[in-house]
N, C-alpha and C positions, 0 to 999 in steps of 0.2 A: 504494499499499499504506500502511496506517496501523498504528499500534501495536496496535489491537484485532484486526486481521486476523492479525498476527504471533502474538499471544497465543493466539488461537483455533487457529491452525495447529500451534503447538508442543504445545498440550494435546491435540489430536487425534492427534498422532503419539506422544506419551508421557503416559500416564494418571498416571505417578508425580508429574508436575509439578503441585503444589497451590497455588503462589503465584508472584509475580514481584516483582523490584525493577526500578525504572526509574531510570536514571541519565543525567544530561546535565552535561557540563563546559562552562562558559561563561567564557571569558577565560583568559588565560595563568596567572594566579595559581591558577586552579582546575584547571589541568592540561590545558587545551585547547592542542593543538599545531597542528592544521590548523582554520582558521577557517571552518567551515561547520556546518550542523545535523547532529548525530550523536547518536542516542539508543541507549543500551544497554538492552536488555531481558534481564534475567537470570532464567532460570527457576529456581525453588526447590523442593526436595523436603523433606518431613519428615525431620529428622535429618541434613540435608546439613552442618550445623555444630552444634556442641554447644549454643549458645544464639544464636538468631536475632535477639535483641533488638538494635537498633541498625542493622538492615538491611544495606546494602552495606558499611558501614564495617568489618564483621567477617568478610567473606567470605574474605579471604586470612589464613590462620592466622598469628598473631603480629603482625599489622599494625594491628588495629583498636582495641586498648585504649589509648586516648590521652585 
């Protein structure tokens, strides 16, 4: 399975998904706790956050404005 397959599968199942964020943590300082390849594919919908600028940094309310 690759990320393109996963993206297509999500969009087939849920037409409200219009974008994605992709995240990878590499190294302990970046938050990686288990040292293997692990990719986050985060489906996004219009209006899921007030202002999507900044991508994943602002997905958790109150955590991204730094």
